[in-house]
C-alpha positions as CSV (number, residue, x, y, z in Angstrom):
1,M,82.1,120.0,164.6
2,Q,79.7,121.4,167.1
3,I,76.8,120.0,169.1
4,K,73.4,120.9,167.6
5,S,71.3,119.6,170.4
6,S,71.4,117.1,173.3
7,L,68.8,114.6,174.4
8,F,68.6,113.2,178.0
9,F,67.0,110.0,179.1
10,K,66.2,108.2,182.4
11,N,67.7,105.0,181.1
12,K,70.8,104.2,179.1
13,C,70.2,104.2,175.4
14,K,71.5,101.2,173.5
15,G,71.0,102.1,169.9
16,I,69.8,104.7,167.5
17,E,68.6,104.5,163.9
18,C,67.5,107.1,161.4
19,N,65.6,106.8,158.2
20,G,65.9,110.5,157.2
21,E,62.5,111.5,158.5
22,C,62.6,110.4,162.1
23,M,64.9,108.6,164.6
24,V,64.3,105.5,166.8
25,I,66.2,105.3,170.0
26,G,66.2,102.0,171.8
27,F,66.4,101.1,175.5
28,P,66.7,97.3,175.2
29,R,66.7,96.3,178.9
30,N,63.4,98.1,179.2
31,E,62.2,96.8,175.9
32,R,61.2,100.3,174.8
33,V,61.9,102.6,171.9
34,I,61.3,106.3,171.4
35,V,60.4,107.6,168.0
36,A,61.7,111.3,167.6
37,D,61.8,113.9,164.9
38,L,65.1,114.9,163.5
39,D,65.5,117.7,166.1
40,G,65.2,115.1,168.9
41,R,61.5,115.9,169.9
42,E,59.9,112.7,171.1
43,L,56.9,111.9,169.0
44,R,55.9,108.7,170.7
45,S,57.3,105.7,172.6
46,F,56.1,102.1,173.0
47,N,57.3,98.8,174.0
48,V,59.0,96.3,171.6
49,C,60.5,92.7,172.2
50,G,64.2,92.4,171.6
51,D,67.3,94.4,172.0
52,R,68.7,94.8,168.5
53,F,66.7,96.8,165.9
54,T,66.8,98.5,162.6
55,I,64.3,100.7,160.7
56,D,63.2,101.6,157.2
57,D,60.8,104.2,155.9
58,S,57.7,102.7,157.7
59,S,58.8,99.8,160.1
60,I,60.9,98.9,163.0
61,Y,62.4,95.3,162.8
62,T,63.7,93.7,166.1
63,V,65.2,90.4,167.1
64,D,64.6,88.7,170.5
65,E,67.5,86.4,171.1
66,Q,65.9,84.7,174.2
67,L,62.6,83.8,172.5
68,D,63.9,83.2,168.9
69,N,61.6,85.8,167.4
70,V,62.0,88.3,164.6
71,I,59.3,90.9,164.8
72,C,58.2,93.9,162.6
73,Y,56.4,96.9,164.1
74,G,55.0,100.0,162.5
75,L,56.5,103.3,163.5
76,C,53.4,103.9,165.7
77,G,54.0,100.6,167.7
78,E,51.5,98.3,166.0
79,K,52.9,94.7,165.5
80,R,52.8,94.0,161.8
81,W,54.3,90.4,161.8
82,M,56.3,88.0,163.8
83,Y,58.6,85.2,162.5
84,P,58.9,82.9,165.5
85,D,61.1,80.0,166.2
86,K,62.8,79.7,162.7
87,V,66.0,81.6,163.4
88,R,67.6,80.3,166.4
89,T,69.3,82.9,168.8
90,P,68.9,85.9,166.4
91,A,71.5,88.5,167.3
92,G,71.6,91.0,164.4
93,V,69.1,92.5,162.0
94,A,69.2,94.7,158.9
95,V,66.6,95.5,156.2
96,D,67.1,96.3,152.5
97,K,65.1,98.8,150.3
98,A,62.7,96.1,149.3
99,G,61.8,95.3,152.9
100,Q,63.6,92.0,153.0
101,V,65.1,91.3,156.4
102,Y,68.5,89.9,157.1
103,V,69.1,88.2,160.4
104,F,72.2,86.7,162.0
105,S,71.7,83.4,164.0
106,K,74.3,82.9,166.7
107,F,73.1,79.3,166.9
108,N,74.4,78.2,163.6
109,K,76.4,81.3,162.7
110,S,74.3,81.9,159.5
111,I,72.6,84.9,157.9
112,Y,68.9,84.3,157.1
113,L,66.9,86.3,154.5
114,I,63.3,86.7,155.5
115,A,60.9,87.8,152.9
116,S,58.8,91.0,153.2
117,Y,55.9,90.5,155.6
118,G,57.7,87.6,157.4
119,S,56.3,84.9,155.2
120,T,59.4,82.7,154.3
121,S,63.0,82.5,155.0
122,R,66.2,80.8,153.7
123,I,69.8,80.7,154.6
124,L,71.6,83.3,152.7
125,Q,75.1,82.6,154.1
126,D,76.3,79.9,156.4
127,N,79.5,79.6,158.3
128,A,81.2,77.1,155.9
129,K,84.3,79.4,155.6
130,E,84.1,80.5,159.2
131,D,83.6,84.1,158.0
132,L,80.9,84.7,160.5
133,N,82.7,83.7,163.7
134,D,83.1,86.5,166.2
135,F,79.9,88.2,165.0
136,S,79.1,91.8,166.3
137,C,76.4,93.5,164.0
138,L,74.8,93.7,160.6
139,Y,74.2,96.8,158.5
140,M,72.5,97.0,155.0
141,D,73.4,100.0,153.0
142,P,70.0,101.4,152.0
143,G,71.2,102.7,148.6
144,S,72.9,99.5,147.4
145,D,72.8,95.7,147.7
146,E,75.7,95.6,150.1
147,L,75.4,93.9,153.5
148,F,78.0,94.6,156.0
149,V,78.9,92.2,158.8
150,C,81.1,93.6,161.6
151,K,83.1,91.4,163.9
152,H,84.2,91.9,167.5
153,S,87.8,91.5,166.1
154,T,89.3,94.0,163.7
155,Q,87.5,92.7,160.6
156,A,84.3,93.8,158.7
157,I,83.0,91.8,155.7
158,M,80.9,93.2,152.8
159,Y,78.6,90.9,151.0
160,E,77.0,91.8,147.7
161,V,73.4,90.4,147.9
162,E,71.8,89.4,144.7
163,S,68.2,90.5,144.4
């Protein structure tokens, strides 16, 4: 394995996501993201609320744990929708191929499913079996209906999500 290119930033980068056409690099303490091409050239940057994010073909989804918001932005930075005050202490976010958003709530240790365009939500999985204690992050496999939940411990859980 060899290095293809390197990117350098003024601030520490917290996360990176790629949709196959562009990369989004996050700087959560500054509430800023950079959208770059696959060679790492910056195309644009803008401010977002929240420090956890994920992307799909056309949107960036963020969660703001302090303000209890789930927000969807376009890849140019325009706010598309916000789902406020429904998911308490959102700490993880993933999106499926249909644009449905999965959010983990630290408050009640549950996974919420938010419909496309932020219109409605429901609890998809709660902590009845204590599977969701020690949460670390969410990941949705874009090619399937599999939702992965990683824990700070040595365990990862895969859920098969029914459409």
